[in-house]
Backbone bond lengths (Angstrom), bond angles and torsions (degrees), N, CA, C in turn:
res aa  C-N    CA-C-N  psi(-1)  N-CA   C-N-CA  omega(-1)  CA-C   N-CA-C  phi
1 M - - - 1.444 - - 1.528 111.44 -
2 G 1.276 115.86 124.09 1.534 122.79 178.35 1.525 111.35 -72.15
3 K 1.320 111.47 166.40 1.486 117.17 179.40 1.519 113.07 -65.15
4 P 1.313 121.10 -41.07 1.528 119.22 -179.93 1.548 108.88 -57.01
5 L 1.389 116.37 -43.89 1.470 120.01 -176.36 1.542 108.67 -67.48
6 Y 1.289 116.69 -39.03 1.451 122.19 179.82 1.537 109.68 -65.78
7 G 1.309 119.31 -44.45 1.406 123.34 174.40 1.543 114.61 -61.59
8 L 1.297 115.30 -38.24 1.392 121.88 176.78 1.490 111.64 -62.94
9 I 1.355 121.88 -45.85 1.420 125.12 178.82 1.468 110.32 -66.71
10 I 1.353 118.73 -52.54 1.504 117.15 174.61 1.495 119.27 -56.72
11 G 1.339 114.98 -41.87 1.407 121.77 172.66 1.535 115.86 -56.84
12 G 1.320 115.06 -41.19 1.470 121.39 179.61 1.503 111.29 -66.38
13 V 1.380 115.50 -47.85 1.469 121.22 177.28 1.530 112.44 -60.00
14 L 1.339 112.72 -48.51 1.526 115.57 -177.63 1.517 110.87 -67.88
15 G 1.336 114.68 -32.88 1.501 121.35 174.98 1.490 109.48 -54.78
16 V 1.304 119.44 -47.12 1.414 123.51 -179.14 1.511 110.17 -60.56
17 L 1.336 116.28 -47.87 1.482 119.91 175.46 1.539 115.67 -59.09
18 D 1.387 110.79 -34.49 1.435 116.55 179.35 1.521 108.99 -70.26
19 G 1.260 119.36 -36.90 1.436 124.73 175.86 1.542 113.55 -62.27
20 L 1.344 111.70 -44.86 1.497 118.36 174.48 1.507 115.61 -65.81
21 S 1.373 114.88 -24.28 1.472 113.55 175.80 1.473 115.72 -62.51
22 A 1.286 117.91 -20.40 1.435 123.98 177.02 1.544 111.02 -56.46
23 L 1.297 117.31 -31.70 1.499 119.08 177.41 1.463 111.01 -66.19
24 V 1.312 120.38 -25.50 1.494 121.13 175.48 1.499 110.76 -87.25
25 S 1.320 118.80 -49.02 1.423 122.48 -175.60 1.549 116.27 -71.49
26 A 1.308 114.40 -28.25 1.555 119.84 -175.10 1.533 104.61 -148.50
27 P 1.312 118.55 72.82 1.518 117.03 179.90 1.460 116.63 -56.12
28 E 1.322 117.72 -25.52 1.483 120.24 -178.47 1.521 113.24 -65.96
29 V 1.379 117.97 -8.88 1.492 121.65 178.07 1.535 114.25 -91.84
30 A 1.311 113.37 7.72 1.491 120.27 -175.72 1.494 113.01 -50.93
31 P 1.353 121.85 -44.72 1.510 119.56 177.64 1.519 114.04 -57.20
32 Q 1.308 116.90 -25.26 1.489 117.61 -177.06 1.582 113.28 -103.45
33 I 1.380 116.46 18.21 1.383 119.26 -169.97 1.587 111.60 -67.11
34 G 1.290 115.44 -29.44 1.531 115.58 178.48 1.544 113.77 -63.21
35 M 1.323 115.39 -42.98 1.423 120.64 178.47 1.503 109.87 -68.95
36 I 1.333 117.94 -40.25 1.497 119.68 179.73 1.542 109.56 -64.23
37 V 1.306 118.65 -39.14 1.483 119.41 -178.86 1.529 110.94 -68.31
38 V 1.351 116.33 -40.20 1.455 117.01 177.23 1.530 112.37 -68.17
39 G 1.259 119.26 -34.57 1.466 122.82 177.56 1.474 110.69 -67.88
40 S 1.354 117.34 -45.11 1.462 121.34 -178.04 1.564 107.36 -66.70
41 M 1.269 118.74 -40.68 1.454 122.18 177.98 1.576 111.73 -60.68
42 G 1.363 114.74 -39.00 1.410 119.73 175.55 1.544 112.48 -61.02
43 K 1.352 114.22 -47.04 1.387 119.96 -179.87 1.544 110.73 -64.20
44 G 1.287 115.82 -40.44 1.488 119.72 177.45 1.562 112.01 -63.97
45 L 1.306 117.87 -39.53 1.504 119.39 178.98 1.503 108.21 -67.44
46 V 1.325 123.90 -44.73 1.405 121.38 177.22 1.483 115.23 -65.20
47 A 1.304 118.23 -41.13 1.425 121.24 179.14 1.493 109.76 -68.83
48 G 1.323 119.24 -40.21 1.431 121.74 -178.04 1.504 110.39 -65.13
49 W 1.316 117.49 -37.60 1.478 121.83 179.19 1.559 109.42 -66.19
50 I 1.362 117.65 -46.44 1.445 118.39 179.97 1.523 112.24 -69.18
51 I 1.277 118.24 -35.49 1.501 121.03 174.21 1.420 112.97 -65.24
52 G 1.345 115.95 -39.47 1.527 117.33 175.68 1.519 114.30 -63.03
53 F 1.311 115.36 -36.39 1.517 118.86 174.14 1.552 111.34 -63.34
54 V 1.347 114.46 -41.16 1.442 117.51 179.62 1.457 111.11 -62.96
55 A 1.402 114.84 -41.82 1.501 120.39 177.29 1.492 112.63 -65.12
56 K 1.278 116.51 -28.97 1.572 122.30 176.83 1.555 108.35 -68.38
57 K 1.282 115.01 -36.57 1.477 117.55 -172.58 1.530 114.55 -92.84
58 V 1.372 116.45 -31.44 1.426 121.96 -176.66 1.566 108.34 -122.50
59 K 1.270 116.43 126.84 1.453 121.72 179.93 1.557 110.95 -108.81
60 N 1.352 108.31 74.70 1.452 118.22 -177.98 1.526 110.11 -147.80
61 L 1.324 117.22 117.40 1.472 120.69 -173.48 1.482 111.04 -62.17
62 M 1.312 119.94 -46.56 1.508 118.32 179.27 1.494 112.40 -61.63
63 V 1.323 117.64 -41.63 1.518 121.69 -177.87 1.524 108.11 -61.87
64 G 1.393 115.63 -41.37 1.512 122.23 -178.69 1.478 111.19 -65.47
65 I 1.354 116.27 -45.63 1.474 118.09 174.68 1.418 116.61 -63.23
66 L 1.358 118.90 -42.44 1.422 123.53 175.29 1.534 112.07 -63.39
67 A 1.326 118.38 -45.73 1.445 121.35 -179.21 1.523 109.77 -65.20
68 G 1.318 119.56 -38.80 1.434 121.64 176.46 1.463 113.23 -61.54
69 T 1.304 117.46 -47.28 1.434 122.41 177.08 1.512 113.72 -60.14
70 I 1.305 115.31 -44.29 1.524 119.03 -175.48 1.474 106.35 -72.21
71 V 1.357 123.67 -47.40 1.499 124.39 -179.21 1.555 113.41 -57.59
72 S 1.381 110.87 -43.60 1.473 113.87 -178.03 1.505 111.81 -71.87
73 G 1.387 114.85 -31.43 1.496 120.73 177.72 1.468 110.67 -65.70
74 L 1.416 117.24 -41.72 1.378 121.47 -177.41 1.572 111.03 -70.78
75 L 1.383 115.30 -35.72 1.421 115.07 178.22 1.549 112.84 -73.12
76 A 1.354 117.48 -27.14 1.476 121.72 176.77 1.560 114.70 -78.41
77 L 1.276 113.42 -24.65 1.466 117.78 -171.35 1.494 117.28 -59.92
78 P 1.375 121.21 -40.69 1.456 116.49 177.11 1.530 115.84 -65.81
79 F 1.372 114.88 -30.74 1.427 120.45 174.27 1.550 111.08 -72.65
80 A 1.294 117.15 -35.88 1.507 120.44 177.43 1.491 112.11 -65.22
81 L 1.341 117.77 -35.16 1.413 121.92 -177.80 1.547 113.28 -77.33
82 G 1.385 113.08 -19.34 1.491 113.88 -177.09 1.506 116.35 -78.30
83 K 1.306 116.59 159.88 1.478 121.37 -178.85 1.477 109.97 -100.64
84 D 1.340 116.51 142.98 1.478 119.15 173.12 1.514 108.39 -65.05
85 P 1.382 116.22 124.20 1.405 118.02 -176.82 1.535 119.02 -63.31
86 E 1.369 112.17 -23.64 1.478 118.52 179.22 1.490 116.01 -84.67
87 T 1.345 114.91 -40.31 1.433 120.42 -176.90 1.540 115.34 -105.35
88 G 1.312 114.43 -19.72 1.528 120.44 -177.54 1.491 111.94 78.02
89 Q 1.283 116.75 5.48 1.528 120.95 -178.89 1.497 112.23 -80.48
90 V 1.276 118.88 146.09 1.446 125.51 175.51 1.518 110.18 -104.84
91 Y 1.313 119.15 124.43 1.485 124.26 -176.29 1.605 107.22 -109.69
92 F 1.347 115.38 59.76 1.451 121.59 -172.06 1.568 106.78 -63.14
93 W 1.267 122.86 -65.45 1.479 126.65 -171.56 1.515 107.08 -67.00
94 E 1.381 118.93 -38.75 1.487 121.36 -176.65 1.530 109.54 -62.85
95 I 1.351 119.72 -26.96 1.503 119.79 175.72 1.478 112.36 -92.71
96 L 1.325 117.15 -42.14 1.505 120.40 -168.91 1.508 111.68 -75.42
97 I 1.329 123.09 -36.57 1.417 124.36 -179.48 1.556 112.69 -66.56
98 P 1.407 117.35 -53.42 1.481 117.04 179.28 1.553 111.33 -62.38
99 G 1.370 117.39 -33.98 1.409 118.77 178.37 1.568 115.90 -63.45
100 M 1.414 110.79 -38.69 1.420 117.45 178.41 1.543 110.84 -69.82
101 I 1.322 114.57 -36.23 1.515 118.19 179.40 1.565 110.90 -66.50
102 V 1.348 116.12 -35.60 1.470 117.50 169.35 1.428 114.24 -56.83
103 G 1.298 117.70 -48.60 1.433 123.49 177.91 1.489 111.49 -60.85
104 L 1.284 121.44 -44.03 1.456 124.77 178.19 1.546 109.73 -58.36
105 I 1.229 117.42 -48.71 1.552 123.83 178.85 1.516 111.07 -59.98
106 V 1.354 116.34 -49.89 1.371 123.86 -179.11 1.578 111.66 -61.78
107 G 1.394 114.26 -40.01 1.492 120.64 176.59 1.436 110.23 -62.91
108 Y 1.348 119.48 -45.07 1.474 125.07 178.59 1.556 109.50 -61.18
109 A 1.337 114.07 -55.17 1.518 117.20 -174.75 1.534 112.21 -62.72
110 T 1.298 120.48 -40.73 1.439 120.89 177.12 1.482 113.85 -64.53
111 Q 1.355 121.08 -30.55 1.461 124.59 178.96 1.531 108.35 -74.46
112 V 1.331 119.79 -42.44 1.423 118.14 -176.17 1.535 116.17 -85.34
113 Y 1.317 114.33 -11.52 1.483 122.68 177.32 1.533 110.44 -73.72
114 Q 1.328 115.64 126.38 1.557 120.42 178.35 1.497 104.71 -115.65
115 P 1.331 117.07 112.89 1.484 119.02 175.44 1.567 110.47 -63.50
116 K 1.317 114.92 143.24 1.453 120.18 175.00 1.491 111.30 -72.69
117 R 1.330 114.89 137.08 1.475 120.24 175.68 1.500 108.95 -85.30
118 R 1.278 117.04 138.39 1.405 124.15 175.78 1.556 112.14 -83.25
119 V 1.258 115.68 135.09 1.410 118.65 175.84 1.519 112.57 -100.28
120 A 1.277 121.78 120.52 1.448 125.92 -172.82 1.438 110.12 -83.03
């Protein structure tokens, strides 16, 4: 398994957990949790794939962690700036911080992961 695929899988799984964290940080959004989890998983998949490609090209732990945090933060930013259409409330930090933590973890994991080489 290559690093982009590894990043994609980890990003997707952590994205689901990121979406479920909304139940803790903003319990009033519970009726919309299905859409939040799917959206967070989508962000995690895209971020994980990009971070995996960065890890494939650059072999540096700090660069991987920083790239993961920045990529995930940029992908979460448009959602963090948006208002909840029902309540009009903005959940900036509740969306941005877990999203950036997902990127940080994926950046770390993709840097330390070493794909096994096949022997022909």
